N, C-alpha and C positions, 0 to 999 in steps of 0.2 A: 219214558224217556226209557229205551235200553239201548243193548249194545245191535248196534246196527248193521245191516247187508256186508258195508265194505268190508268190516271185521275178517267175516266169514272165509275171503277170499285166500288167507293165507293157508287154508286147512285141504283137506282132499278129501272132504267127509261132509257132509253138509247137515247130519243130521241132528244140529241147532237150529236150525232152520232160519239162519239170522239172529237167531237170539240167544248167545252163550250166557247171559245176566237178560235181568229185566227188574225196572223200577217196578211197585204198584205204587201208586200215587194216590197220595189223599185228593187231589184236586185245591184245597182251598188246606192246607199246613195249620193246624192250630195250635198244636206244640211243640217245646223246643226239642225232639225227640230224632231221631234216626233207630231205623231199625236193619242190619245187615245177618245174611243169612249167605253163610260164605260155602256150607260144605253142605248143604240140602240137594243140593245136584243129582238127578239121577234119568240122566239122557246118557246114554255111552254108546257114542262112537264104535260104528263098526268095525272100521280102520282100527280102531284103539283095540278092541276087542279080540281081533284079530290076533294084536301083538304082545296080550297075555295069556300065561299061560292056566289063569283060572277061571273057573265057571262062574254062570252071569250071577250068581248068589252068591262066593266066596268073594268076590271083587266087590259088592257093595259092603263089606264087613267095616270100612272106614267112611262111611255115612251116616252127618246128622242123619238121621231118621225122621222125616215127616217135619222138621225145623222150623219150614215153609208157611206150614199148615198150620203149628200151633199157634205161629205168630201171627197169622194174615190178617185179622181184626184189626190193624193198626190202622189201618187207611181209613174204615172207619174212626176210630179214633182222632182222627186228625196227623196223622206221621206218616211219612214215607217207609216201604220194607223193601232193600235192594234184597235180589234170591240169585243165586246160583244155579244155572241148570246145569252146568256142567258137573262133572262130579269131581270127589276133591284126590279121590285116585289119578286120576287122569292130569288135575295143577291141581295145588296147593296154594290160594290167596294168601291165607293166613300168615306167609312167609315171607322174607326179604323178595324181592324179584329175582335172584339171581344166586338163591341156595340152594347149586347144585352136585352134585357127586359123579368123577368123572369117572367113576367102574363101571358105568351106568350109560355110558355115549362112545359112539365109533366119531372119532377126530377130535379135537384141543377144545375146552372151551373158552370162553373170552376171558382176558386178563382180570376182569374185574366182579367174575364170579367167587361168591363165596364158598369155596369147598372145601372147607375144615368145622364149620359150625357143628355143635351134639345136635339140632335136628339130618343133617344130612350124615353125620355118622351113624344116628338111631334108623337111617333110611326112610327120613319123612322129610324131605325140601320138597322147594318148587315144584317141580316133578319127582312126585313119591318114590321111593323104590320098594315098599311095600305096603300091605294096608296091614286091618289089624289082628295082632298074633302072630307076626313077622311071618304074612305069607310073599313069598315076592311076585312080583306082577307081572314081568317082562319075562317073556319066553328065550329076547337076545338084548342085546347092547342097543339102545336107540339111535341114529340119526342125531348130532348134534342139533341140526336146522329145524330139526323136530321142536325139541325143546325148546329151540329158540320162536318159531315162529309160534309157540303156544302162548311165550310170557308176548309178546310186542299182539299178538291180536286178543286176547281174553283178560289177560293179568294186568296190562298196562291198561284200558281200557276201563280194564273194573275201577281199580282202584279211582281214575280220574274219576268217574261217575259217583264214587261211594266219597272222594273231596268235595265237587257241587253241591251234592247233598249235605253236608254239614257246614262249607261253606254258607251257602241261602241258608242254613238256620242262624244259625250263627248269625250274620247279617239282620236278618229278622227277627230275633227272640232278643240277641246278646249274650247268648248262650247256645253253646249246642251239646247232648248228650246221646253217646252213640250208644245201643245197645248189644253188643254182638252176641247172638243167638246160635248155643247148639250144643251136641248131645253129651254124653259120655254113656262106655259099657255099666251095666249094673253094678261087675265087680269092683269098681272101683273104690279103694278103701283111703283114707287121713288116714296121712303117713304117723306112724306108732301109733294107730289105734286100730280096733276092729269098726271104729266107723263107717257104714257108706253111706254116703251121702245124696239126699233129693236133688239137693242143687250146692251147687257150687259162684258165690258170688267172686271175682279177678280184678279185681281193680291195680294190679303190680303194683302188689305193696304199699298200698298210697299213692303209687304215683303217677295213676292214668285218671284218678276222679279224686274230687274229694272226697274224703271222710264218712262227713254227713251221707254223701250218698249212697257210699256202700251199705253203712249202718243200719241207713233205712232199708233197703232193697232186703238185709239180713231179716232184721226186724217181723218187717211185713211176711215174707215167706213163712217166719217160722211161727206166724200166730195162724198163720194158713195147717199148721198140725205140719210138717214139714221139718227135717232135717234139712240144718244148712251152714256149709262150710265158707268160708271165708280163704281163697287164697290158695288150699292148699285140698289136693295136689295139682290145683291147675289156676294159676295167676293171671292167666291171658296171653295170647299170643302175638305175633307180632301189630299186627289189626287195631289192639289192645293199646300196646306198647307207641306204636310209633300215632295212632292219634289224639291218645289222651294230651290233654296240655290246661290242666287246670285250673294255673297263674293264670293260662287267658280264656278262660270259662266254656273252656272245651276239655267233656268229660265224658269218659270210656272205659261201659264196664264190660265185662264179657260174664253170663250167666249160661250156666252147664245145668243141662235137666238127665239126671235118670233115664236113661230108654228103661228101664223096668218097671217104670212107673207107666206107661204107656202103650208097651209094643212086646212081641216074645221075639226076644231075640235069635233064640231058632229058627223061624219061619221068614221072620220084621213083618210079618205083620199087627196091623194095631189093634189092643188091647180094650174090650168095653170103657175101661178108664180116660181113654181120649179127652174124650166129648169132656170128660170132668177134669182136666189137665186143663184143655182150652180156656175151660170157662176158669179157673183159676189164673191163667195168665192173663185174660181181660182185667179181671177184678187187679191183681198184683198191681199189671200196667197205670189205671186207675190211680189207685193208690198212689203209686209213687209218682205219676203226673202233679198230683191232687197237694203231695207235700212239696215238687218242687212250684207250683204257680204259687206257695204262700213267701211272694216277695221280700216279703220284712226278714224269713228265717233264711231264706234259700240266697239270695243275688250276693251276698261278702264272703258266697262261694268264689265267686268267679276272681276275686282278687285274692284269695290265700296263693 
């Protein structure tokens, strides 16, 4: 399953090869998990790069570098992995569909656009104005139709695909657990402390997933020797908030991995420790699934 060729007709650039995103399908799904990597895309259309004032290295600062590769084992495990090929700097699907900054565009935005969100004010809307460290992406204003084409041609099909995966899982298993996979800069600190966590587990302060699931996720990572924070400073974005409905058996967790564990943030090259981290993530997912599989302990969460 993937973004189809018909979706690329809205674009003047074919560099996504008809697949702005894809699902790594396990064939037979054996666990009630869906994994999502919305920010690890690293195909940059030439038309987009011509619009940008940033060089090919700087514009990559917003990527969740290689997160799709860290979790590429999950199809062997029996879970689907949805991953983006388009970069976050081009389109951010972890936002509402129309969080748009009117200062970025020539022409009026549609009346339903959310132009006043905190994320828009920070330059991090659906079509971002900035990459990390407040670097402006674009040389000039964009045509409004450019932004709307990205939303219609990629954002909406991406979320339609994610909804299908979650719905199929929920029907098949009576519950669905979305793991939204991200990375964070190595210098991120927990507010009010000097702690630089290795991982952050986000559940929108208990509203997007059962407390037991979040607790177990934190404890499993801590048992591996990692420093883990819960919801601080990242509690989860639009995806976690939108799809997590624990009272209906729909649980959504965001996992943030400290990039310093596995890449050199200057060169963006993988460290030798990348393989160790990937192995730890396999062990983590296996243990978390074993907990979920203990129906007597876990199934009551669907009724919370």
